[in-house]
C-alpha positions in Angstrom: -0.1 -0.1 -0.4 1.7 3.3 -1.0 2.7 5.0 1.6 0.9 3.2 4.5 2.4 0.0 3.8 3.5 -2.8 6.5 6.0 -4.8 6.2 4.5 -8.3 5.3 1.6 -9.7 6.2 -1.4 -11.3 4.9 -3.4 -14.5 4.6 -4.5 -17.0 1.6 -5.1 -20.6 1.8 -3.8 -23.7 0.6 -5.5 -24.7 -2.3 -7.3 -21.3 -3.6 -6.5 -18.0 -2.6 -10.7 -17.7 -2.4 -11.0 -20.4 0.0 -8.8 -19.0 2.5 -9.4 -15.9 5.1 -7.0 -13.4 4.5 -7.6 -11.4 6.9 -7.1 -11.1 10.8 -3.5 -12.1 10.9 -1.2 -9.8 11.8 2.3 -11.9 12.7 4.0 -12.5 16.2 3.0 -10.8 19.3 5.3 -8.8 20.9 8.2 -11.0 22.2 9.8 -8.6 24.5 6.3 -8.3 26.2 5.5 -12.2 26.0 8.7 -14.2 25.7 9.4 -16.8 23.4 6.2 -17.9 23.5 4.8 -15.0 22.7 3.5 -16.7 19.0 2.0 -19.9 20.3 -1.9 -18.1 21.0 -1.6 -16.3 17.9 -0.7 -19.7 15.8 -3.5 -21.5 17.4 -6.0 -18.5 16.6 -4.5 -18.7 12.8 -5.2 -22.8 12.6 -8.9 -21.7 13.9 -9.5 -19.1 11.4 -7.9 -21.3 8.7 -10.2 -24.5 9.8 -13.3 -21.8 9.6 -12.0 -20.7 6.3 -12.3 -23.8 5.0 -15.9 -24.8 6.2 -17.2 -22.1 4.3 -17.9 -21.7 0.8 -20.6 -19.2 0.4 -22.0 -18.4 -3.4 -22.9 -14.6 -4.0 -26.3 -14.6 -5.9 -26.3 -11.4 -7.2 -29.7 -9.2 -6.5 -31.6 -7.1 -9.3 -31.5 -9.9 -11.8 -33.2 -9.5 -15.1 -35.8 -11.5 -16.1 -34.9 -15.1 -16.8 -33.4 -15.9 -20.0 -31.3 -18.3 -22.0 -27.8 -17.3 -23.1 -25.6 -18.9 -25.4 -21.8 -19.6 -24.8 -19.8 -16.3 -24.6 -16.3 -15.6 -25.9 -14.1 -12.3 -26.5 -14.3 -10.8 -29.9 -10.4 -9.9 -30.5 -8.4 -9.2 -33.0 -4.8 -7.8 -33.8 -4.8 -4.4 -33.5 -7.5 -3.9 -31.0 -7.0 -1.1 -28.1 -9.1 -1.3 -25.4 -9.0 1.7 -23.0 -10.0 1.5 -19.1 -10.2 3.8 -16.1 -9.0 2.0 -12.6 -9.6 3.0 -9.7 -8.4 1.3 -6.0 -10.0 3.2 -3.2 -8.2 1.9 -0.3 -9.1 2.6 3.8 -7.3 1.4 6.5 -8.4 1.6 9.8 -6.1 1.3 13.3 -4.5 3.1 15.6 -4.1 5.9 12.8 -6.7 5.3 9.8 -6.2 6.4 6.3 -8.1 6.6 3.2 -6.6 7.0 0.0 -7.5 7.0 -3.7 -5.5 5.6 -6.9 -6.4 6.1 -10.3 -5.1 4.7 -13.4 -5.6 4.7 -17.4 -5.5 1.3 -18.7 -4.6 0.2 -22.2 -5.5 -3.3 -23.2 -3.5 -3.9 -26.5 -3.9 -7.0 -28.6 -0.5 -7.5 -30.6 -1.2 -10.7 -32.2 -3.0 -13.8 -32.9 -2.1 -17.6 -33.8 -4.2 -20.7 -33.7 -6.8 -18.7 -31.8 -4.9 -17.7 -29.4 -4.0 -13.8 -28.6 -1.3 -12.1 -27.1 -2.5 -9.1 -25.0 -0.2 -6.5 -23.5 -1.7 -4.4 -20.8 -0.1 -1.4 -19.3 -1.9 1.0 -16.7 -0.2 4.6 -16.0 -1.3 6.3 -12.9 -3.1 9.7 -13.2 -3.7 10.5 -9.2 -2.8 9.0 -6.1 -4.5 10.9 -3.2 -4.3 10.7 0.6 -7.8 11.6 1.0 -8.5 11.4 5.1 -6.5 11.0 7.8 -7.1 10.5 11.9 -4.1 10.1 14.1 -1.6 11.7 16.0 0.4 13.4 13.0 -0.9 16.1 10.9 -2.8 15.7 7.8 -0.4 17.3 5.5 2.5 15.9 6.8 1.0 12.5 5.8 -0.2 13.5 2.7 4.1 14.6 1.8 4.9 11.3 3.3 2.3 9.8 1.0 3.4 11.4 -2.3 6.9 10.8 -1.6 6.2 7.1 -1.1 4.0 7.4 -4.3 7.2 8.8 -6.2 9.2 5.8 -5.8 7.0 3.9 -7.5 6.9 3.6 -11.6 3.9 5.9 -12.8 3.7 3.1 -15.3 2.8 -0.9 -14.9 2.7 -3.7 -18.0 2.2 -7.0 -17.6 0.9 -9.3 -20.7 -0.5 -12.4 -21.2 -1.9 -14.5 -23.8 -5.4 -16.4 -23.9 -8.1 -18.3 -25.9 -11.7 -17.2 -26.9 -13.2 -17.3 -23.5 -10.6 -15.1 -21.7 -8.7 -18.1 -20.3 -4.8 -17.1 -20.0 -2.8 -19.2 -21.2 0.3 -18.6 -18.8 0.9 -17.2 -15.4 -0.2 -13.8 -14.0 2.2 -11.4 -12.7 2.3 -11.2 -9.1 3.3 -7.6 -8.6 1.3 -4.9 -9.9 0.6 -1.2 -10.6 0.1 -1.2 -6.6 0.9 -2.8 -3.2 -2.8 -4.1 -2.8 -2.1 -7.8 -1.3 -5.0 -8.8 -3.8 -4.9 -6.7 -6.7 -3.1 -9.3 -8.8 -5.9 -11.6 -9.2 -8.3 -9.4 -11.2 -7.8 -8.1 -14.7 -9.5 -6.5 -17.7 -10.2 -9.9 -19.3 -11.7 -12.4 -16.9 -12.7 -16.3 -17.8 -15.9 -17.2 -19.1 -18.3 -20.0 -18.7 -17.3 -23.0 -21.4 -20.9 -23.6 -21.9 -24.1 -21.9 -22.2 -25.2 -20.7 -19.0 -28.8 -20.0 -17.7 -30.0 -17.1 -15.1 -28.9 -18.5 -12.1 -26.6 -20.7 -13.8 -22.8 -21.6 -12.1 -19.8 -22.4 -13.3 -16.1 -22.5 -11.8 -13.7 -19.6 -12.9 -10.3 -20.5 -14.4 -8.8 -17.3 -13.0 -5.9 -17.0 -10.3 -9.0 -17.1 -7.7 -10.9 -20.0 -9.3 -14.2 -19.0 -7.5 -17.6 -20.3 -8.2 -19.8 -17.9 -10.4 -23.1 -17.2 -11.0 -24.9 -15.7 -14.2 -27.4 -13.0 -12.4 -29.0 -11.9 -15.7 -29.0 -9.6 -18.3 -28.8 -5.8 -17.8 -28.8 -2.6 -20.4 -25.4 -1.1 -20.3 -25.0 1.6 -23.0 -27.9 0.3 -25.1 -26.7 -3.6 -25.1 -27.7 -6.1 -23.0 -24.9 -7.4 -21.0 -24.4 -10.6 -18.6 -23.9 -9.5 -14.7 -21.5 -12.5 -13.6 -20.4 -12.4 -9.9 -18.9 -14.4 -7.1 -18.5 -14.0 -3.0 -16.3 -15.9 -0.8 -15.6 -15.2 2.7 -14.3 -11.6 3.0 -14.1 -11.4 -1.4 -16.7 -10.4 -4.0 -16.2 -10.0 -7.4 -18.8 -9.0 -10.2 -17.9 -8.0 -13.1 -20.4 -7.0 -16.6 -19.7 -9.1 -20.1 -21.3 -7.1 -23.4 -21.6 -10.9 -25.7 -21.7 -7.5 -28.7 -18.8 -5.7 -27.8 -16.9 -9.2 -26.7 -15.3 -7.5 -23.9 -16.0 -6.7 -19.5 -17.2 -3.1 -19.5 -17.4 -2.8 -15.9 -15.6 -5.2 -13.3 -15.6 -4.4 -9.4 -13.4 -6.3 -7.1 -13.9 -6.0 -3.2 -12.0 -7.2 -0.2 -11.5 -6.8 3.2 -8.4 -8.2 5.6 -6.2 -7.2 8.7 -3.2 -5.7 8.5 -0.1 -4.6 10.8 -1.5 -1.2 10.2 -5.2 -2.3 10.7 -8.3 -3.7 9.2 -8.1 -2.7 5.3 -10.9 -2.5 2.9 -10.0 -2.5 -1.0 -12.8 -1.3 -3.8 -11.0 -1.9 -7.0 -13.2 -0.8 -10.3 -12.3 -1.1 -13.7 -14.6 0.6 -16.3 -14.3 0.7 -20.3 -14.3 4.2 -21.6 -13.1 3.8 -25.5 -12.4 1.0 -27.8 -10.9 1.0 -31.3 -9.2 -1.4 -34.3 -6.6 -1.5 -36.5 -3.9 0.2 -34.8 -0.4 -1.0 -35.6 2.3 -2.1 -33.3 4.3 0.8 -34.6 1.9 3.2 -33.4 1.9 1.5 -29.8 5.9 1.7 -29.4 6.1 4.8 -30.5 3.5 6.1 -27.5 5.0 5.8 -24.1 1.4 5.1 -22.7 1.5 2.0 -24.3 5.3 1.0 -24.9 5.3 -1.2 -22.2 2.3 -3.0 -22.6 3.5 -3.5 -26.1 6.8 -4.7 -25.3 5.7 -7.1 -22.4 3.0 -8.4 -25.0 6.2 -9.3 -27.4 7.8 -11.0 -24.9 4.6 -12.8 -24.0 4.3 -14.1 -27.3 7.8 -14.5 -29.8 5.4 -15.6 -32.4 4.3 -11.7 -32.6 7.0 -10.2 -35.2 9.2 -7.2 -34.7 11.4 -5.7 -37.1 15.3 -4.9 -36.9 13.8 -0.8 -37.6 11.4 -1.0 -34.7 13.7 -2.5 -32.5 16.9 0.0 -33.0 14.3 2.8 -32.6 13.4 1.6 -29.2 17.2 1.0 -28.2 17.5 4.7 -28.9 14.9 5.5 -25.8 15.0 5.9 -22.2 16.5 3.3 -19.9 13.4 1.6 -19.2 12.7 1.4 -22.7 16.2 -0.1 -23.4 16.1 -2.6 -20.6 13.0 -3.9 -22.0 14.2 -4.1 -25.6 17.5 -5.6 -24.7 15.2 -8.2 -22.9 13.5 -8.7 -26.0 16.6 -9.2 -28.2 18.5 -11.5 -25.9 15.4 -13.7 -25.7 14.5 -14.1 -29.6 18.3 -14.1 -30.1 18.3 -10.6 -32.2 21.6 -9.3 -33.4 22.8 -6.0 -32.0 24.8 -3.6 -34.6 28.2 -3.4 -32.8 28.5 0.7 -32.3 24.8 0.6 -30.6 26.1 -2.2 -28.4 29.1 -0.5 -27.5 27.0 2.5 -26.3 24.5 0.8 -24.4 27.7 -1.1 -23.0 28.5 2.3 -21.4 24.7 3.6 -20.4 24.7 4.6 -16.7 21.9 2.6 -16.0 23.5 -0.5 -14.7 20.4 -2.9 -15.9 21.1 -1.7 -19.8 24.9 -2.0 -19.1 24.1 -5.6 -17.7 21.9 -6.8 -20.8 23.8 -4.9 -23.4 27.2 -7.3 -22.5 24.9 -10.4 -21.8 25.5 -13.5 -24.4 22.6 -15.5 -24.9 23.5 -19.6 -24.9 23.7 -20.6 -28.9 20.5 -23.0 -27.7 17.2 -21.9 -28.4 15.2 -19.6 -25.6 12.4 -21.4 -24.1 9.1 -19.5 -24.3 9.4 -17.7 -21.1 9.3 -14.3 -20.2 10.9 -12.6 -17.1 9.2 -11.2 -14.5 7.5 -12.0 -11.2 4.6 -14.7 -11.6 2.0 -16.4 -9.3 2.4 -19.9 -9.8 1.0 -23.2 -7.6 2.5 -26.3 -6.3 1.8 -29.2 -8.7 2.6 -32.2 -6.5 0.6 -33.7 -4.0 0.1 -33.4 -1.3 0.5 -29.8 -1.9 -0.9 -29.7 -5.3 -2.4 -25.9 -5.1 -0.3 -24.2 -2.6 0.9 -20.8 -4.0 4.1 -19.8 -4.7 5.5 -16.6 -6.8 8.9 -17.0 -8.9 10.7 -13.9 -9.7 12.5 -14.6 -13.2 15.7 -12.3 -14.4 15.7 -10.6 -17.4 18.5 -13.1 -18.9 16.6 -16.3 -17.5 16.0 -18.2 -20.6 15.6 -21.7 -19.9 19.0 -22.7 -21.4 21.4 -23.0 -18.3 20.8 -23.5 -14.4 20.4 -20.1 -12.5 21.1 -19.6 -8.8 18.2 -19.0 -6.2 17.5 -16.9 -3.4 14.1 -18.5 -1.4 12.8 -15.5 0.8 10.3 -16.0 3.5 7.9 -13.2 4.3 6.8 -12.3 7.5 3.5 -11.9 9.7 1.7 -15.1 8.5 4.2 -15.6 5.8 2.3 -14.9 2.7 4.0 -15.0 -0.8 3.0 -11.9 -2.1 3.8 -9.4 0.6 7.1 -10.3 0.4 7.1 -10.0 -3.1 5.5 -6.3 -3.1 8.3 -5.3 -0.9 11.6 -6.5 -2.3 10.8 -6.4 -5.9 12.4 -2.9 -6.6 15.7 -4.2 -4.6 15.6 -7.1 -7.0 15.9 -5.1 -10.2 18.9 -6.3 -12.2 19.9 -9.2 -10.1 20.9 -12.3 -11.9 19.3 -15.4 -9.9 15.8 -16.4 -9.4 13.8 -15.1 -6.3 11.1 -18.2 -5.2 8.8 -16.8 -2.5 6.5 -19.8 -0.7 3.5 -19.4 1.3 3.3 -20.1 5.0 -1.0 -20.2 4.5 -0.9 -17.8 7.7 1.5 -19.8 9.9 5.0 -20.1 11.4 7.3 -21.3 9.0 9.0 -23.7 11.3 5.5 -25.4 12.2 5.5 -29.3 11.4 3.5 -29.2 8.3 4.9 -25.8 6.6 8.7 -26.9 6.9 7.3 -30.3 5.0 5.9 -27.9 2.0 8.5 -25.9 1.8 10.6 -29.0 1.4 8.2 -30.4 -1.0 8.5 -26.9 -3.0 12.4 -27.3 -2.9 11.8 -30.7 -4.4 9.5 -29.7 -7.0 11.3 -26.4 -8.4 13.7 -28.3 -10.7 11.0 -29.8 -12.6 9.6 -26.4 -13.7 12.7 -24.2 -13.5 16.5 -24.6 -14.7 18.2 -23.9 -11.3 21.2 -25.2 -9.7 20.2 -26.4 -6.7 23.8 -26.5 -5.6 23.5 -22.5 -5.1 20.8 -21.8 -2.8 20.4 -18.8 -0.4 17.4 -18.9 1.9 16.8 -15.2 3.9 13.3 -14.0 5.7 11.6 -11.1 7.5 10.3 -11.6 10.9 8.5 -15.1 11.0 10.7 -15.7 8.0 13.7 -14.9 9.6 12.9 -17.2 12.4 12.2 -19.5 9.5 15.5 -19.2 7.7 17.3 -20.0 10.6 15.3 -23.0 11.3 15.4 -24.5 7.9 19.8 -23.8 8.2 19.4 -26.1 11.5 17.0 -29.0 9.7 18.9 -29.1 6.4 22.3 -27.2 6.4 23.9 -29.2 3.4 20.8 -27.8 1.2 22.2 -23.8 1.6 25.1 -21.5 0.4 24.2 -19.1 3.0 21.4 -18.0 5.5 19.6 -14.3 5.8 17.5 -13.8 9.3 16.4 -10.2 8.8 14.6 -9.4 12.4 14.5 -12.9 13.1 13.9 -14.4 16.6 16.8 -17.4 16.3 17.3 -19.0 19.5 14.9 -17.0 21.4 11.9 -19.0 19.4 13.8 -21.9 18.8 16.0 -22.9 22.0 15.8 -26.5 20.8 18.2 -25.4 18.1 21.2 -25.0 20.4 21.8 -28.5 20.5 22.6 -28.7 16.7 24.3 -25.6 16.1 27.3 -27.5 15.6 26.0 -28.6 12.4 26.2 -24.8 10.9 29.8 -24.2 11.7 30.6 -24.0 7.5 27.4 -22.1 6.7 27.9 -18.3 5.9 24.9 -17.2 7.9 24.0 -13.2 8.1 21.7 -11.5 10.9 20.6 -8.3 10.9 18.0 -6.2 13.5 17.0 -2.9 14.1 17.8 -1.2 17.4 14.4 0.1 18.2 12.4 -3.1 17.0 9.1 -3.4 19.2 8.2 -7.3 18.1 11.2 -8.8 18.1 13.7 -7.7 20.7 17.3 -7.1 19.5 19.2 -9.1 22.0 17.2 -12.3 19.6 20.0 -11.8 17.0 22.5 -11.0 19.4 21.9 -13.9 21.3 21.8 -16.5 18.2 24.9 -14.6 17.0 27.0 -15.6 20.5 25.1 -18.9 20.3 26.4 -19.5 16.9 30.1 -18.3 17.3 30.1 -20.6 20.4 29.2 -23.4 18.5 32.2 -22.6 16.1 30.5 -21.1 13.2 32.9 -18.3 11.9 31.6 -17.1 8.9 28.2 -15.8 11.0 27.4 -11.9 10.6 26.0 -9.7 12.9 24.5 -5.8 11.8 22.5 -3.9 14.0 20.9 -1.1 12.1 20.2 2.3 14.0 17.2 3.9 13.7 15.3 1.0 12.4 12.4 -0.4 14.1 10.4 -3.8 12.9 10.9 -3.1 9.1 14.0 -4.7 7.9 12.8 -6.4 4.7 14.8 -7.1 1.7 14.1 -3.4 0.2 14.8 -1.7 3.3 17.8 -3.5 4.4 20.7 -1.2 2.9 21.4 -3.9 1.0 22.5 -6.5 2.7 20.3 -9.5 1.4 21.1 -9.0 -2.1 24.7 -8.2 -1.4 24.6 -11.6 0.2 23.2 -13.7 -2.0 25.0 -12.4 -5.0 28.5 -12.8 -3.3 27.4 -16.3 -2.0 25.7 -17.6 -5.6 28.9 -16.9 -7.3 30.1 -20.3 -9.1 
């Protein structure tokens, strides 16, 4: 959340995001107040909430339905060159010790870049128009909070782009980007294109969506929208409501509403996200989109997602003469498609002041053909039993092309261990790094619980089936609950890792029994970092863990106490400690 984002927290279920309760899970109570067992009560409460969440499946029958009438199968009417423009508004309130109401508005461009065998390559670029802190209640002045809000908004790019490929039913053929234009926890689950039923549905009829949420939808009936009878479709589970209007003649969603509530360290969060179709045109060219900064990144992402959509050498050359963000995307495209660069231009780009452009300009692709994989931070789910469906997130660097093994950083989120929180807070700091980043999901539990430990073990065993990784080069890091978790996994599997980072973890304070096995870590590099003003996990927990490791003979452990920091040392806020440690220990 812009400006008011807590470090990392959230909750989902194991099988489907919609089947869990993404609320009321705020992480560990202050250890300084309750001692090493301060999380026990919370852990039992999490388990209780999950049981309730899994037992409930509420299907939302939308009110005000039109009179009953049959509807034939719907499909999206897309053609190469189609350009749909949506408004997007994210209205977010947080009620806690300090209460906030903010609103962020975007103009979204949906670009159909190509079609092959009934599959459409679609790029989406969302450009921020405004970001306002509308109200604030707390000990500080509204104007001071507005200034802080705008400062943090300015740290995020004003434009976000993603892409996917779809069939005529709007079923995505690839994974979705996890990190989006705003840091809300559930935003990555909704899009301008949502899946439609495969068969004809009558009013009141029900089908299972193939989207990220995989919710059960109902067709409420037809309603007039702009002179057309449009289908009103919706679902509700627990604290989520998703509703959208699909207009068959236009072959597009004309309005979408997503309403979600959850708890965070900052308080109770309520988000209402809306998309509204504003304009549509057809027959536009790729060159037109690439020449316009409002659509350029979306078009480039579409090209990365669909290797079969052509780009000319002249178009590529024009892009490489642009600003650094455009250059980086164009160089990534050239790398994956094995497109040659003129030697003089390549030398010029290799001398760029932008570090990512320099890195990409000097990257040498493998002679083997690149796999059909695009760089990005993607949402996946485990495929092996018994954890089939458990979510996780993977960040693929720009030069990952599936032709050689890459090293891996596994990062564990704080609070209740939700992957999207870690991904949101880490994304900017990881730009340009050349290792995969894997974010497991603890589903509202502590990382050291036996079942979560087994799930992480299963994920580590499964990853080589889906990604070309070097299993001999893995570093694990974590924040808060995740920092304690990374220390726990070091004691369980010391042979699995090249190094361990614990950011504000509780270490031996939470896991005193680990002292018996610390001698197994004598050859494992370990970095411990803590803020000197942490009100949640006392600083002495990292200090005590450091002393215990040194006593056990670990001469590669290092301790950093960062002054002026509370409970906030995520990858994006740790003075580069985690990234530098990972880059050092993941080298060949």
